[in-house]
C-alpha positions in Angstrom: 0.0 0.0 0.0 2.7 2.5 1.0 4.9 1.7 -2.0 2.1 2.4 -4.6 0.9 5.5 -2.7 4.5 6.9 -2.4 5.3 6.3 -6.1 2.0 7.7 -7.4 2.3 10.7 -5.1 5.9 11.4 -6.1 5.0 11.3 -9.9 2.1 13.7 -9.4 4.3 16.0 -7.3 7.0 16.1 -9.9 4.5 16.9 -12.6 3.1 19.7 -10.5 6.5 21.2 -10.0 7.3 21.1 -13.7 4.0 22.8 -14.5 4.7 25.4 -11.8 8.1 26.0 -13.2 6.6 26.6 -16.7 4.2 29.2 -15.3 7.0 30.9 -13.3 9.4 30.8 -16.2 7.1 32.9 -18.2 7.7 35.8 -15.8 11.3 35.2 -14.8 14.2 34.0 -16.8 16.1 32.3 -14.0 14.2 30.4 -11.3 15.6 28.1 -8.7 13.2 25.9 -6.7 14.6 24.0 -3.7 11.8 21.9 -2.4 12.0 19.6 0.5 9.4 16.8 0.2 9.3 14.5 3.3 12.9 15.7 3.9 14.1 13.2 1.3 13.7 14.9 -2.1 15.2 18.1 -3.4 14.0 19.5 -6.7 16.0 22.3 -8.3 14.6 23.8 -11.5 16.4 26.3 -13.7 15.2 28.0 -16.8 14.7 25.7 -19.8 12.9 23.3 -17.5 16.0 21.5 -16.2 14.9 19.5 -13.2 17.2 17.6 -10.9 15.7 15.0 -8.5 17.9 13.9 -5.6 17.1 11.3 -3.0 19.0 11.9 0.2 19.2 9.2 2.8 19.0 10.1 6.5 22.5 10.2 7.9 22.8 9.1 11.5 25.2 11.6 13.1 
């Protein structure tokens, strides 16, 4: 249950970010979005819709 929910939600979330970037990009040439989703995913979007998705593991320090 959790696996299907997480994957589906993640895909939808990324699509929302891409669409959001498209809208913002029409007003600004350079946009950087640093979004923390469940403290695991960072999405950085530059102009030209370049999206980087990084999964960071919790480090025990």
